[in-house]
N, C-alpha and C positions, 0 to 999 in steps of 0.2 A: 673158782669157785665163792673158797672161804672170802679171797681179797675183794673181789667183788660185793660180797655178803655184808662184808667190816667197813666198805667204802661206801654203803648205801646206809647203815646202821649210822656211822659220823656224822654223814652229812645231814639225815633227818632228826640227827638228835644235835645237830648245831644250829638249825631253823627252830627245833621245835622251846631249848632252852632260854634263847636269847631274849622274851619277853621276860624271862625268869629270871635275870641276872642278880635281882636285888636279893633273892632270895640264898641264890647259892655262893655270894658273897654276904652272908650272914654263916655261914659256915665255914669259910674259908675266901680267904681273899681273893686268892688265886684259883679257886674252881672253875667257877666263869669259863678259864683258858682253858679248862683242860681237853673235852670233846675238843673244840676246835683247830686246839695243836695236833692233835690225834688224827684231826681229818686230813690237815696237810702232808704229816708226817706218811701216811700209809698212801695217801696222794701220789709224796715222791715216791716211795717204795715201788705201786703199782707202776708208775714213769717207766723206774728204773727195770722193772721184772718184765716188764712187756716190752722194752725196745722203743720207746717211742714218744715222742711230744707232743703235750697236746695240738691241736688242728688249728692251723694258723687263721685267728680271725682280727679285725678293727680292735676288737673289745683291749686284744692284747697292745696296742698299740696305744691306746688314750691311757689305759695303767701305767705303760712306761713311760707315756709323756707325764701323767701326772704324779708319777714317783721324782721324775727328773724335778720336778716343781718345789716337789714340798723340799727335796733334799739342797736346793738351790739356794731357796729361799729361808730354810731349818740352818743353813753355812753363814748366811749374812747375820740372821738374827741369833748365834748361836750362843753368845751372850745372855740373853734374855731369861729369867726364869723358866715359864715355861715351855719354850722354844722344845726341847728335846723328848719333854713327859709326854707333848699331843704330838711329836712326831711317829713316836712311840705307840700312841692310838690310833694314829691312822692306817699303817703302814699292815698288818690283819688284816682291815677291811679288803685294801687293795688284793693281797694274796688268796684269800678267803674267796674274791668273787671272782679271778681266774679259775680259781678249784674248785666250786660250784659251779659255773660255766661248762669247767671240763664234763666234770662226770654228772650233772644235768643232760650232757648229749650223750652220754654213750650209758657209765652203767646204771644213775639213778633211776628211775622214773620219774618224771616230775610230776604228777601229779603224787605220788610218797610223798615227795618236798614240799608240797600247796596242803595235803593232810598234815603233815605235821607243825607246819605254820599254824594252821588251822589249830589246831591241840593243843600247843605251847599258848596260844593266845588264848582259847578256854580256860583253861588253868590260873592264867593270869585275870583273867575276867572276874574268875571265883572267887581267886585271893580277895581282888579288888571290893566283892560283894562281901566276904566275911569281915573286911576292915570294917566295913560299915555298923555292920552286928559289933564288932568292938569298939565301937562310938567316934570313928572317923566320920565328919559329916561330906567329906568327897572321898570316892573310893582309889584305892593307892594300891595295896596288898605288896606285888614283890617288885613296885618301883614306887619311889619318895615322893615324886612328883604326878599328880592327879593328868596330869597334860601328856606327859609319857607315856603314860598309864592306856591312856586312848587314842596314839600316837600307832602302838602295836594292838591296839584291837580294831581299828575303822581299816588296818593295813589288811589284815587278817579277815574280816565281811564279806570283801567282793570275791575271795577264791573260794567262799562256799557253793560256789555257781561253775567251778570246775571239777566238783566231785559229785562222782556217779548217785543219782537222785531216785532210783525205784524202790517202790514197794517200801518196806520198811525206813533203807535208807533216808528216804525222804523225810518220813518222821524225827530221827535223828538229827540229820541237816540242820532240819527245821528248831529243833531243841538247842542244837548249839551255838545258830545263829542267834536265838532269843537269847543267852546268857552274854553273847558278844555285843549285845545292841542294851541289852541292860549295864553290863558293866562300863561302855561307854560312855552312857546317858550317867552314871552315878559318878562318875569325873567332874561332872557340870563343864567339859571340857569345851568352849565356843568352837575354836577352830578344829576340834574333832567331829564337831556335828557339820561344819561345813566340806571338812574335806571327807565324811562319809553321803551326804547332801550330792557330793561332784560326782563321786564314785557312783552312785545310784546311777548319777543323770547318763553316765558314759556305758552302764552296762545296759538300759533301756534303749539310749539311742543306736546303741551296736545290734538291738534285739539280743541280746544275751539273758534279760530276763522280760520279761511281760509289764506293762503300765500294772495290771489287774493286781501281779503278786506283791509290787510298792505299795499300791494303796490299800491291801487287805493288810500286808503288814504294818504300815502306821498305823491302820485302824488300831489294828491288836495291840500294839505300843500302847498307843495313844488310851485305847482303854487299863490298859492293866497298868499307868501311869498315871491315871485318875484313881484307878484302886489303891494303890502305894499312899499315893495322896492324904487319901483319905482316913488309912490306916497308922499314918505315920506326919499328922502334919508337924507336932513340934520341929521333929526331924528336920523336918523337911525346910520347914521357915527358916530355921538357924543354919540349915548349909545354902537358903540362898541367899540370906543374908552375907553372910562370911562369901561365897564366892560375888556377888554386888561389890562388897566391899575391895574384894581383891582384885575385880575386872577392873573397878575403875583406876584400882593405883596400878595395876599392868599397861592396860592405855597408855598412859602417860611414860610409865619408864620405859616402855618399846620401843615408843617415837622420839625418846631421849637418847636410847641405848645405837637405832637404827640412823641416829644424826651422827652420833660418835661415830659408828662404823665407814660413811657416807665420806667424812673427814680422813682417817684414814685412808679407807683408799685411796680419793682423792690426792694426799702426800707422796703416796707411794703405788700407783697404777699397775708397776711392772710385777714387785717381787714382795708388795703388801708387809706386811708389820711382822710374819712368820705364824708359824701352826702355836694356837694359845696367844700368840701377840694380841688379841682384841683384850684381854683380861687385862693385859699389863700394863696399855695402853689406854684403860677406858678413863680412867680418872681424869688424864690429862687431855682427851680429847672431847671428854663433855663436861669439858671444864668445871670437873667437883660437881657436877649438876647431883647425884647421889650418893651424899655425908656416907652413907649404914651400907651402900653397895660399892664398896671401892674396882671388885674383881670379877665382876656377872661375866653373862653370854649373853650373844643378843640374840636373842631369841627370833633368829630370823637363819636359817641355813645358807639361803643365799648370798645373804648381804655378809654375814659372818664369815665364808668361803671367800669372795670377793676382798672382804678388807685385809684378810690374812694369807692368801695366798695370789692375792693381783689378779687382776684379770684373764692373765694368760691360766690360770690356773681354776679359775670360775667357769673360765671356756673351756678346759676341759670336762671340769664334771659334769657340764652341760650336755656336751658331746657325748658323755657315758650314758646320761639318762635316756637322752634321742636315739642310741642305737639301739635300747634297750626296744624303743616303741618302734622304730623300722623293722628291726631284727626279729617281733613276735609278728609283725602286718605278716609276713606273708605265713602265718601260720593263720593268721585269723582267715584271709580270702582261702585255707586249704578248710576253714571251719570247723577248727579246733576250740573250743571252749575254754578252755583253760588259756590260751593267750587270748584274749578278754578281760580273761577274771586278770591277769597279772596285767594288763594293762589299769583296769579300772584299780588294780592295789598301789599300783605305783601311782596313778594321778591321785590318789586318796593319802599318801605318802609324801608327793612334791604341795599339795596344796596345806598340808598339814607342816611341812614345814615354812611355808611363811611365816607361821606364829612360834616355832620352836627350833634352837638349835640342834636338829639331830642324825646329822651325818657319822654321830658317833653311837650308833643304834644301828641292827644287822640287816633292816627294811630296805632301804633303800638299796643296800648294795647285793642281798640278795636276790629282789624283785629284778634287778638289770642283767643279773646271772642267769637267771631261771630264761626270764623273757631271751636273752641271745640264745641261751642252749634250744627250746622251741623250736626259735629259727632255726639253726641248725638243724633239729629235726626232722622239720616240714623240709628244708634243702634236701635232704638224701633224701626221704621219700618220695618226692617227687624225682630227683634223680634216678631212681630205684624205678618208680614208676613208669618212667621216659623210656627207659632200656627195658624193657618186658613187652 
């Protein structure tokens, strides 16, 4: 029992602390790795103690294939300066995906993991709002880039649909949602706004939330925005001016980076330029288009992964995401609201990743793992029902 309880605490802690990584790094450079490492260690102990292996699943095959691709392209580009650093960043996400999928299918309630993700995002949103009071023009809080903060917040918002909403808990969820929306809005992230809109559309389409609730929420949010605009006109004006300037610059630089990534992929579609290779090859591939930025990221998860890992790596990553949707669809048909919520959150992550390189943050991996776990739980329940 104590081992199960520890697994639950560490799994929820891993998910909850993910958006607070910046705060942890300020305390100690290795602190963000402690809870995930402890989760992996306790999971291994539980497997040994219970004398079992994780139940075989296509997820394991895809993770193994992605690991093979990573190791192969890393071996080819091992002499490059960023290869090993980025390989080390990839590997923990692959392991955590397998671990979270296993424990969420067995020891850890799915709703507990989703609640932990929401809780961490609410703290991050609160930190972002506090950063505005401290003088920042765009919310940052625990993350240096406002767009990254928005990524975490819009990924967490759809998960509120999966949490119990009866009596007073409904009011609590509304308050939590208001904090997340306010934090996301305060980042002024266009990609985050588009991602949230797509997630809400999915929830409405799958009848997880009524259209009326979206309209009322939008009206209340708009009213609150008008009140805030009247009380902080000067600060809001400066924020809009800064965002307008940054937006124009970002649009130009992103096109340059996407074109450079496309050239890298065309030059080596099989193995790519290796983990972290986009940063190393960007200046040459872009023909030195950005004098003041020689080693950037691509600001697009899909094209960066394709450029660095080649078409096989990109195909495996796409298959992992597709597996999450397919696995969770079984639970959707069993009327499990958390499955639709996870699908909507995954859509938010994918849309936001069109504008950001987010493969090195947890939401993508944890949502795929939880989606797979929800599917496994639904399958077990259907088998139990058919056998009785």
